Structure formats: C-alpha cells, structure tokens
C-alpha positions in Angstrom: 102.1 134.0 51.7 100.0 134.5 48.6 102.2 132.1 46.7 101.6 129.4 49.2 97.8 129.9 48.9 98.2 129.8 45.1 100.2 126.5 45.4 97.6 125.1 47.8 94.8 125.9 45.2 96.8 124.3 42.4 97.2 121.2 44.5 93.5 121.1 45.3 92.7 121.5 41.6 95.1 118.7 40.5 93.8 116.3 43.1 90.2 116.9 42.2 90.7 116.9 38.3 93.4 114.2 38.2 95.0 115.4 35.0 97.0 112.7 33.2 100.6 112.9 34.1 100.1 115.0 37.2 102.6 114.1 40.0 100.2 115.8 42.5 97.3 113.6 41.5 99.6 110.5 41.6 100.8 111.4 45.1 97.3 111.8 46.4 96.2 108.5 44.8 98.9 106.7 46.8 97.2 107.7 50.1 98.0 109.7 53.2 100.7 107.3 54.5 102.6 107.6 51.2 102.4 111.4 51.2 103.4 111.5 54.9 106.5 109.4 54.1 107.4 111.8 51.2 107.2 114.7 53.7 109.6 112.8 56.0 112.0 112.1 53.1 111.9 115.8 52.0 112.5 116.9 55.7 115.6 114.7 55.8 116.8 116.2 52.5 116.4 119.7 54.0 118.4 118.7 57.0 121.2 117.2 54.9 121.2 120.2 52.6 121.4 122.6 55.5 124.4 120.8 56.9 126.4 119.8 53.9 125.2 121.4 50.7 124.9 124.9 49.2 122.4 127.5 50.0 120.8 127.0 46.5 120.4 123.3 47.3 118.8 124.1 50.7 116.4 126.5 49.0 115.5 123.8 46.4 114.9 121.2 49.1 112.8 123.6 51.2 110.5 124.2 48.2 110.2 120.4 47.8 109.3 120.1 51.5 106.7 122.9 51.3 105.1 121.3 48.2 104.8 117.9 49.8 103.6 119.4 53.1 100.8 121.2 51.2 99.8 117.9 49.5 99.7 116.3 52.9 97.5 119.1 54.2 95.1 118.8 51.3 94.7 115.0 51.6 93.9 115.5 55.3 91.4 118.2 54.5 93.4 120.9 56.3 93.0 124.3 54.6 95.9 126.7 54.2 93.8 129.3 56.0 93.7 127.0 59.1 97.5 126.9 59.0 97.6 130.7 58.6 95.2 131.1 61.5 97.4 129.0 63.7 100.5 131.0 62.8 98.7 134.2 63.7 97.4 132.7 66.9 101.0 131.8 67.9 102.3 135.3 67.1 100.2 136.8 70.0 
C-alpha cells in the first residue's frame, strides 16, 4: 500500500504546484465532474479488459483506474489514510 500513498502524494503535489504539461494538474483543473467521468470511463475499460482482453491489458487498465480514482479522492479532499482506515474497519 506504500506505493498508493506515494502516488497519492505525487498527485497532491502536482495539483498544488501545477507544473506545465502535468496531466494530473490538467485533470484537476477540469473539475470534479470531469474527473468523476474519467473514473467511470476507466472503470468501463477495466470491465472490458477483464472480459475480452489479456491479463496484461487488465493490469494496465487497473492502474489507470487507480490513478484516476486517486485524483478524484484528492479533488474531493479525501485522504488516502481515510480510505485505508475504512478498509481496516471493514476487515473487522
């Protein structure tokens, strides 16, 4: 899970610093609704890959989904720790 925390921190940094050419900064600038639609698109691509494409393609699409989901969490001020806490709570 450390890699997800690292990715979360990179997303936060890119959104706050807005480096030129940053896809992350661009996504955030488009607003929550746009990012949410991207999560929906990526979810559909995961579904399609799981049903009709290779394992490698599924892994690639899963990474895209996780990335876009993390961007959505950041633009909604939800920390990765809150997500981890909910996972732990559900394990009980």
